[in-house]
Structures are given as structure tokens and as C-alpha cells.
N, C-alpha and C positions, 0 to 999 in steps of 0.2 A: 111895280116889280118888272114889267115887261122891258123897260128901258135898261135896267140893270142886266136883264137877260141877254139883250143884244150886245151890250158892252162886253160881257164875258165872252160871247161868241167871237167877236171881232178880235179880241186880244189873244185868244188861244187858237186862232185859225192857223193851221199848219200850212206853210208855204215853201219850205226849204227843200223838200225831197230828201230829208235825212233818212238814213237807214232805220228800220224799226228797231227799237230797243230790245235787247235780248236778255235783260235782267241784270241784277247786281253781280251775279256770278260771272257774267261775261265781262263786265267792267273790271272786276277784280283780276280776271285772267289777263286782261290787257295791261293793267298797272303792274302786275307781277312780272311781265316780260320786260318792262322798261330798264331795270338795273342790269339785265343781261344784254341789252342792245347798245353796241359801241359806236357804230357808224352814225354820223350826225344826221344824215338824211333819213335813216331808218328811225331815229328818235323823233324827227319831225312828224313822220307819217303816223307813228304810234301815239304821240300826244294828240294829234288831230283826231285820230280814231277814238281816243278816250273822251275827248271833248264832245264829239258827236254822240257817243253812247250816253254820256252824262246828261245830254240836253233833255232827255225824257225822264231823268231821275232827280237831278239836283242842279239847278241853273247856276248857282254860285260855283260849284265844282266845275261845271262845264265851262264857265267863263274863265276860270283860272287856267284850265288845261289849254283852252283855245289861245289864250295870250302867251302861254309858254311855247306853244307850237309856232306862233307868230314870231316870237323872239328868236328861236332857233332857226327858223326858215330865213330870217333876215341875216343871221350870222353865216348861214350856209350860202347866202346869195341865190336862193332857190326861188325864182320869181313865181313859178307856177303855184307853189304851196304858200307863198306869201299871199297871193290873191285868194286862195282857198281859205286860209286862216283868217284873213280880214273878213271874208264873207261869213264864216262861222261865228266870229266874234260879234259882227253886226246882227246876225240872226238871234243870238242869245240875248243881246241887249234889247232887241225888239220884243222877245218873250218877256223880258223884265219890265217893259213899258218905257224904256229910255229911247224914244223915237228919234230925236235929233242926233244923238251920238251914233245910233244905228245907221242913219243916213250917211254920216261922215265916214264910217267904216266901209259902207257899200260903195261910196264914190271912189275911195282909194282902191278897193278890190276890183272895180271895173277897169281902171287904168292898168293894173298889174295883170289882169286876165287877158286884156287885149295885147299887152306886151308879150306875154307868154303864149299867145294864140290858143288859149284854153277856152274853146267855144262853149263847152258844157258848163264850166263854172260861170262864164259870162252870162249864159242864159239863166242860170239859177239866180244870179245877182239881180237881174232885171225883174224876176218874179218877186224877189224879196223887197226891192224898192217899191214895186207896185203895191205890195202889201201894206207898207208904211203909209203910202199915199192914200190907200183905201181907208185905213184906220183914221187918218186925219181928215177924211171927208172929201178929198180931192178925187172924186170918182172918175171923172173924164180922163184925167192924166194917168190915173192908175190903170184904167182900161187900155190906154195906149201901150203901156208896158206889157200888159197881159196879152194883148193881140199880137204885139211884136214878138213876144216869146212863142206864141202858138205858131206863127209863121216860121220862126226859126226851128222849132221842134219838128215841123213837117219836113223841113229841108234837110235836117241832119238826122232824121229818124230817131229822135229822142223821145221814146214813148213814156218814160217816167215823168219828165218835165211837162210833157203834153197833158198828162192827167192833172198835174198841179195847176197848169194854166187854165184848163177848163173849170176846175173847182173855184179858182179865183174869180173867173168871169161870172160863175153862178152866184158867188158871194156879192159881187157888185150889183147885179140885177136884183138880188134879194133886198139889199139895202135901199135900192131905188124903188122897191115895192112892185117890181115887174115880176110877179110870181110865176107867170107862164114861162118866161125865158129862164128864170132862175131854176125852175124844176127841170126844164129841158137840159140845161148845161149840167145840172147835178147828176142826172142819169148818164150823160155822156162821160162825166168825170168818174162815176162809179164803175162803168164798164172799162174805162181805160185803166183805172187802178186794179181792177180784178184781172185784167190781161197781164199785168206785170207782177201780180201776186203781192201787192202792197196792202197789207192789212190796215196799217195806219191811215192810208188814204181812203180805203173803203169805209172805215169807221167815220172819218170826217165827212165824207159825202152823205152817208146816212144821217148824220147829225144835222147837216145843212138842210136836208129834205125835211127832217122833223121840225126844225124851226119854221120852215115855210108852211108846213101843214098846220102847225100850232097857230100861226098868224092868220090862217084861213078858217080857224075854228074846227079843223079836223083833228080833234084830240086823240081819237083812237089810232089813226094812221100815224100821228106824231109820236105817240107812246111806243108804237111798234118799231119805228125807226130808231128812237132813243135806245130801246132795249137791245136791238140788233147791233147798234153801234157799241154799246157797253160790252157785249159778248166779244166782238172783234178786238176791242181795246184790251180786254183781259187776256185774250189769246196772244196778242202781240206785246203784252206788258207795257202798254201805252198809257201811262198814268195821266198825262195831260189830256188826252182824248177822253179818258174815263171821267175826269172832272167835268168836261162838257156834257157828257151823256147823263151823269148823275144830276147836274143842275137842271137839265131839260126835264128829267123825270120829276124832280122836286117841284118845278114850276107848274107842271100839269096837275100834280097832286094838290098843290096849294090852290090852284084855280078851282078845283072841285071840293075845297074845304076838307080834304083828307090830311089833317095836320100831322098825324103820326108818320105815314109814308113820306110826306114832304120833308119833315125834319130828318128822317133817316137818310134820305138822298142827299140833302144839303150838308148834314154833318159828316157823312162819308166823304163827300167832295172836299169839305173844309179840311179834313185830316190830311188828304192828299196835297192840297195847296200849301198847307203849313210845312209838310215834309219837302215839297219841291221848291219852296222859297218863292212862291208866286204871291207877291205883295197885294196887288189890287184885287186879284181873284179871291184872296183870303178875306178882304174887306167886303166884297159883294156877298160871299156865302155867309160870313158872320152876320151881316145885316139881315139876310134872309132868315137865319136861325133865330135872331132876336125878334124879328117881326112875328115869327110863328108863336113864340112864347107870349108875346103881347096879345096876339089873336086868341090864344087859348084862354088867357085871363079875361079878355072881353067876352068870349063865348061861354066862360065858366066851365071849360072842359079841361080837366086836369089828368090827362092820360099820357103826358110826355115825360121822358126822363128828366130828373131835376139835377142841377149842378150842385145842390146842397142836400146831401143825404143826412138830414138832421130832423129827428122827430119833434124837436122843440119849436120848429118853424112850420107854419101852416103852408099848404100847397101854394096859395096865392103869393105869399111872400117869397117862397122858394122860386116860383116861376119868374117873378119880377127881378129877383137877384140874377137868375140865369140870363134873362133878357138884357139886364144891365151889362153883364160881362161881354156878351156878343156885340151889343150896339156900340159900346165904347172901344172895343177892339177895332171895329170897323171905322169908328170916328177918328181914332189916332192915326190910322193910315190915310183916310180920305182927306183930312185937313192938310196933308202934306202936298197936295196938288191935284187931287181928283175932285174938283169942285162940283161937277155935274152929279157925282154920286153923293157928295156932301149934302146936297139939297134933300135927298131922300133920307139921309142920316139924321138931319135936323127934324124932319117930320116924325121919324120913329122915336127920337128922344123926347119930342113934345108929347107924344102919346104916352111914353113911359112916365114922364113927370106927372101927367094928368092922372094916370092910374095909381101913381104912388102918393097922390094928394099934394104934390108940389105944383100948385097952379101958376105961381109966378114964374117958376122955371119953365113950365109948359108954354106960357105966353112968350117968354124970351126966345125959346127954341123955335116957336112957330113964326115969330117975326123974322128970324134968320132964314127960315125956310121960304117965307114969302119973298124976301129980297133975292135969294138965289133963284126962286121960281121965275121972277120977272126977268132976271138976267138970262135964264135958260130959255124963256119964251122968245126973247129977241134972238138968241143964238139959233133956236129952232127955226125961226122965220128965215134967217139968213141961210141956214142949212137947207131949208125947203127950196129956196130959190136956186141954190147951187145944184140940188138934185134935179130940178126941172131942166136947168141948162145942160146938165150932164146927160140926161135922158135924150134930149134933142140931139146932142152931139153923137151919142151912141147909136141912135137910129141911122144917122148918116153913115157912121162907121160900119154898121151892120150891112148896109147896102154895098159898101165898098168891099167888105169881106166876101160877100157872095160873088161879086164880080171877080175878085182875085182868085177865089176857089175854082170858078169855071176856067179861068185862064190857066191856073195851076194844073188843072186836070188835063187840059190840052197839052201843056208843056211836058207833063209827066209821061203822057202817052208817046210823044215824040222822043223824049229822052229814053224811055223804055226800049223803043225800037233801036235807037242808036247804041244803047248799052248791049242789046242782044248781039248786034253786029260786031261791036268792039270785043265782046267776050269771045265770040267765035274766032276773030282774028288772033286774039291773045292766046286762045287755046291751041290754035294751029302753030303759032310761034313757039309756045311752050313745048308742044309735042316734038317739033323739029329740034328745039334746043335740048330736050331730054335725050333724043336719039343721038344727037351729036355728042352730048356729054358722056353717054354710055360708051360710044365708040372711042372717044378720047381716053376715057378711064381704062377701057380694055387695052388700048395701045400702051398706056403708061404702065399698067400691070405687067404686060408682056416684056417691055423694056427692062423693068425692075427684075423680073424673073431671069432674063438673059444675063443681066449684069451680075446677079447673085450666082448664076451657074459659072460665069467666067471667074468670079472670085474664088469659088470652091475649087475650080480646076487649077487655078494658080496655087492655092494652098496645098492641094494634093501633090502638085509637081514639086513644091518646096519640101514637103514632107518626104517625098521619094529621094530628093537630093540629100536630106539629112540622114535618111536611112542608109544611102550609099556610103556617106562619110563614116557612119558608125561601123558598118560592116567592114569597110577598108581598114579602119583603125584596129578592129578586133582581129582581122586576118593577118595584119602585119606586126603591130606593136606588142601583141600578147603572145603570138605563136613563137617568135624567136626567143624571148626570155624564158618562157616555160620549157621550150625544147632544150635550151642550154642547161637549165636547172635539172631537168629529168636526166640528161646525159651524165651530169656530175653525180647525181644520186645513184644511177645504175652502175657507174664505174666503181663507186665506193662500195656498193652492195656486192657486186659480182667478183671484184678482185680486191678485197680489203688488205691483203698482204703484199700486194704488188708494189705499193708506194712506200718509200722510206718515210720515217717519222717527219722529217723536214718537209718532204713533198706532200705528205698527208696533211700537215698543218696548212701549207699553201693551198692545197686543194679544198680544205675546209673553209678557208677565207674566201675562195672563189665562189663556193656555194652560198656563203652568207651574202657576199656582194651581189650575186645574181638574184637571190631572193629579195634583197633590198631594192635592186633596180626594178624587179617585177612589181613590188609594192608601190614604188614611185610612179611607175607607168600606169598602174591601175588607178591610183589617186588622180593623176593627170587626166586619164580617160573619163573618170567620173565627173570632174570639174568641167571638162570641155563639153561633155555631152549635156550637162545641165545648162551650160551657157548657150549651146546650140538650140535647146528647147525654149530659150528665152524666159525661163522662170528663175534665173540665178542672177541677181543684181548686186552690184557692189554696195558696201556699207562703209563710207569713208570716215576717217577720224584722224587726229593728229598723231604722227609717228616720229619718234626720235631715230634718225638714221643711224647713229652710232650704236644704239641697241639692236637695230635690225642687222647691222654688219656683224655685231658680236654673236648673234644667234646663228648667222650663216657661217661664221668661222668654226663654231662647234660642229656644224653639219659637214663642213668640208675642211678638215685639217690638212696640214702639209704632209706630203709623202716624199719618199726618197727621190722620185723622178719628177716631181712637180712642186713648185713653190707658189704659195698664195699670199698676196699682199693686200692690205686694206688701208685706204687713205680717206679720212672723213673729218670735217670740222666737228668739234664736240657738241655744239648746240644746234646743229642743222636739223630742221623738222620738215616733214611732208604731210600734206592733207590728202590721204588716199585710202583705199581699202588694203588692209595689211595682208590678207590671204591672197588676193589677186597679185599684189606686188611680189610676195614671197614665191609664188608659183612662177612668175616671169623670171625672177633672179635665179631660182633653182634650175630652171630649164636652160637658161643662158650659160650658167656655170657648168652644168653637165655637158653641154655642147662644147664648151671651151676645154674641159678636161679631156673629152674624147679627141679634140683636135690636137692636143699636145701629148697624147698617150704614147705616141711612137718616138717622142723626143726624150733624150736623157736629161736635158736641162729645161724642162717645161716651166713656164712662168705665167701666172694669171694674176691680174691686178683689178681689184675693186676700188672705185674712186667715186667720191661725192663732192660737189661744190655748188656754189650759188653765184649767178650773175643776174642781179636784180632786173626784172622780177622773176626770172626763170631759174629753176633748180634742176640740177643734172645728176644722174647716176650713170656710171659706165662700167663695163666689164671688157677687158682686153686680154688677148693671149698672143703668144709668139708661135702659133701653129701655122699650118700651110694656107690659112684663109678659108672663106666660106664660098660654096659654089654659087654661080649666078641663079640657078634654079631655087636654091634656098633663100637667096635675097629676094627673089620675085615672090616667093610664098609669104615672107614677112611683110613685104611692102604692098601687096595686093589688097585693095579695100575689102572689108569683110562682106559687104553687100554686092560686090561685083559678081557678074555671071561666072560661076566656077567652070574652069576648064580642066583638062586632065591633070595638069600640074598642081591644081589647087586642092585636090583630094589627097588624103594620106596614102603614101605608097612606099615602096622600098627605098626610094631616093629622098623622100620628104617625110620626116618623122612627125608624130603627133605633136611633139613639143613646139615645132615651128608654128603650127596652127594655133596652139594654145597661147603662145607668146603674142601673136598678132591679135587674136580676138580679145584677150584680157587687156592688152595695152589700149585698144579702142574703147573697151568698157570703162576703164578708169581715166581716160582722157589724156594719155601721154603719147608722145610721138617717139618713133624709133629711127635712128640714123645708123648706117653701117659703113664702116671703113674697112676694107679687106684687100689684101694682096698677098701673094706667095712669099714675098720677102719680109713683110712686117707683121703678118698675122691678121687677126680680126679684132675689131673694136665695135661694140654695140653701145650706143648712147641713148638713154631715156631722158626726155625733157618734160618737166612738169611746169605748167603755167601757174 
């Protein structure tokens, strides 16, 4: 039984530094996040985390998620997580007992971790490779890996992996039967695990110590360690560690012939092994349970639970049937490759056949046991030789470790002094840099504040200019029409009988025209003020010029003293804002009508034509021409610095500013031909 006990220990020995399992609910929360995770790298991290969490719950599920993480990491060309996923996959294969394939994954993981400069993962892989070598009996080489990891841990201050390395060294010494060193490293490992709060590691260290105490015959101390380990495993939901602790308790109970407690411990561990998918551990615990039933039959003690609750079968037969189920469950697993355990399986089957009265079968099974025993004896001799050689090499290595530790202590002291000086220099430089940065930031903020003040002053100055324009418009263009209208109305009110009927009719027409002019002026003022405030933008669309001219004809019919002509191709169109263009044409027409008002044969011509790709509109009159000051107002750029002549005044009406600003807004250019002999001609060009 003791050999099976050690095999279980070495297979379930934790070496990876995986996070403690937080329960099925934690795994479910991780898997629930996956459908909402879109980024490829985030999916890799999530799958890797799920695989780690499943490693203490279900190894088959853990392996599936680890391989999915490996596939996505390869697709993303993320070398770091390729190495981590290879390492996790190798670890799970190790737990499942597939050591050669686990080593293949570890070899690939080492290369990827070195390529990604992932020192922490590289360190963990070295631990895992040493674990496989330890299980395979190559203790000296396994110790090389563990000592290398311990030195690396001290250099990079990796306390988590340092605890694992110490535990592995304790395991090697235990298998070499050097209990003194095994106990010493076990205590060091426990303290290191406790410092990092690793419940899983603490439980493992206690279990290791229990195995050592049991080997020394200190059953009470061993049982205490097993029970403390089981408590920590239950706190951390560490089912694999709990299997170890239960097996240890069962072995001690069986050693003292307490079959009931032994069976309770073994059967509880067996249930966990079946759920976790631990194949060879299931075989070991099944064999233990079967042997307990055989021992109960041999001792004629029938106080165990029976697998057959049938009153028609006596207790002895029921116990033998229960033993048969357990023994052959283990046999079906062990004959697939676990030949050292198969030897004990044949011995148990031989006992079962003998108790069942099948003496020929018992003899056959015992012969198989003898053959495997001879083979195992030879293997044990070779193993003993390897253990002796390994112990000699480890003694030499221990001396070298002590020398290295002394040298490391001296180097660390020197490095500590250098680090202190370096940090003082760095602190001084950082302080000077901080002061300089604060001064620079203050200077930048001051410059930004000054620039903002200049901008606000410019905006205020522009607002004052707009205000001056608006007040100039109000003082000039509204006062005169309103004054004329009031004069006409007062004259009609105060002397209604003074005018003859014909004169009264003419007077009434003057009042109407004056009111119309006032309305037009107010409309122009409203449009111009909106445009000045820059909240009035054109809305262009396609216009038929003939329709536009027809509308203007209705607005300005022929009079006795002025004739208006319209010349336009029927299908000529413009793409511009209709209201802006009408305002320009209305003001130009009004100016032309004022220019010819003193003439008895006034003539105004509207004309439209196209010279590809330019389209033109013109308004010409035979008046005395336009003043140079008015021409300057029309042709001065809108954003030019305004002078006295650019503001509305008695010489420059609002209409000139409106024509200029609206023409700029709709993107047309104005040309002026004027002379006292030929009159004035305004031409609008549209590209």
C-alpha cells in the first residue's frame, strides 16, 4: 500500500503556481464573459484564465480551454501568451499522467518565453520540467532545474515561484529518503507560501510533511498535517489537494486496522478523482477501497457500507461483490500502462479469487503478480542505484549552493548601496525636473491666457464696429423715410382741403410710395444686420432666370418717365440663393431708378446671358453715372479694415453695403462701368 501512496503523491504534486481555484461559480462567471469579449487578445486572456481555473475542477475541460487559448494566441501572433498557453497545456497533460507529451509542450514554451522575454513564465516552465523529471526518477537533473529556478527567483524577487521551488526540492529529498533535508525545505516552503497567502501551496507543504512523518512512524504528527492540509484545501476549493489529504488519512487509518474511517477517506477521495477525471488516481483509490472490503471479509468484520443493498445476499457475498467492482475498475485502468500498480492489482485479485473459492483463478493471478514483482524488483534495484548517484551529486550541489549564497549576500549588499545612491540621484533629478515642468506649465498657461485675452479684445473691437454700423444705418436710412412719411401725413391731416382732388391723389400716391420705400429699407436693414452677425447663410438652389425677371417686372412696372426692358434666354438657370439675389437686384434697380428720376426719358435694361462656363446678369441705366465713393463701397472687400467711407452715411446708403456683402456671400463678382455720358452698368458674374 505504501508504494501506491507515494505514486499518488508524486502525480498530484502541485508545481505550476496556478492561482487557487475560486469555485465553479468563478469559472461560470468567466465563461459568461466570453460571448461579450470581442478583441482577439482579450479572448486569449479569458480562455487562458478559464483553463487555469478549470485545472482544479475538471482536467478535460481545462485542457480544452488551454488549447483554444493556444490557437487564438497563434492567430493573434501573441508570442508571450503562446508561451503561457503551451506551458498551461503541458501542465494539464502532466496532471493527466501524459509525461512525454507534457515535455514536448514545455520545450516549445521555453523557446517562446525566451523570445518574448517573459522571465516569469520561463521560470515556471523550468519548475514544471523538473517536476516531470522528478516523477520519472531522474532526481539529479530535476534538482538542477529546481536550484536554477531558486536562484532566478532570488534575482527577480519572485516569491511565489520561490515557494514552489523550495517545495519541489523538499519532494526530491523525500524521495531520496533524506528526511532531515526534506523536512527543512518543507518548512521553508510553508513559510514562503504563507507569506504570499497561497492556501494551495500551504496545503501541499503540510501534506508533504505528513508523508515524511508517516514514513518515520510518527503517525500522530502525520495525521495532524493531513487534517490541516484538508482544512486549507476546503477553504481554497482545492479538490486535487483534498484528494491527497484524504488518501493520507485513509492510509494511516488502514495502517491501524480502522477499516471504517479508512474506507470513508478513500471513497471520498475516489469520488473527487472521478469528477476531476484523474485516471490513475482513480485506479489507486479504487484498489484501496477493494482491499478494505477484502480485509473486512478476512477479518470477518462486516461494518462497511455495501454496494448491494439486497437482503437476499449475505454480508460476505455483498462485500466480495463490492470488492470485485473496485478491484476491476482499477484493473481496467492499470493494465493500460500503469504496470507497477498492476502488480498490486493482481495480488488483490488473487486474494479475491481465493476468498470466492476460485483457486485456479487465484493461482493464475498470483503468477502474474510474481512475474511483475520480479520485474519491479529489478527496476527498484536500478532505481536505488540512481537514487544513490543522485544523492552524491546533490551533496556536491548543496556545497556549491552555500558558496553561491554567501557570494550572493556580498553582492546584494554592494548592490544595495549602489541602489541607494542611484535612487538619491534619480530623486534629485526628478525633483529638478518637476520644478522645471511646473515652471514650464505655468509659462504655457500664462501665454494661453494672454492669447485668449487678445482674442476677446479683438472680438470686442469687431462687435463695436458692427454696433457703429448698425447705429449709422438707423440714424440715416430710417430717419429720412420716416420724416418724409410723417410730413406727408401731417400735411394731409392739417390742411385736408388745401389740395385739389388731382393733387390729393398724387399726394396719396407719394405717401404710399414713401411707406413702401420705408418697408423695403427696413427689410434690407434686417437682412444686412443678420448677415453682419454671421448667423445668416445662403441656401442655394437652381433658379430659372426668366421667372426671376418676370417677378421683378411685376415689382417694377414701366412709368411715364422711365422705361424698363428685360432680355433673357428662356432656359437660362443659376445655382444660387434666391433671396440674396433678389435683394441685390432690387437694390441695384432702386439705385438705377433714382439715377434716372430727373430724366424725362429714363431707360433701365435688365439682361442675362451665358458665356460658358460663366453666367452673367446686368442692370444698366442712362443716368448720370455712379460716384467714385459708391464704387469704392461696392468693390471694397468685406473683411477689409473699415474706414470712414465704409460705414453707412448720408453719401453711402445701406443698399451699397448690402449689395457688396450679399454678392460675396453667394460667390458672385460685381463689375461697374459708369460715366456721365453713358450712365451706369452693374454686371454680376456667376462661375
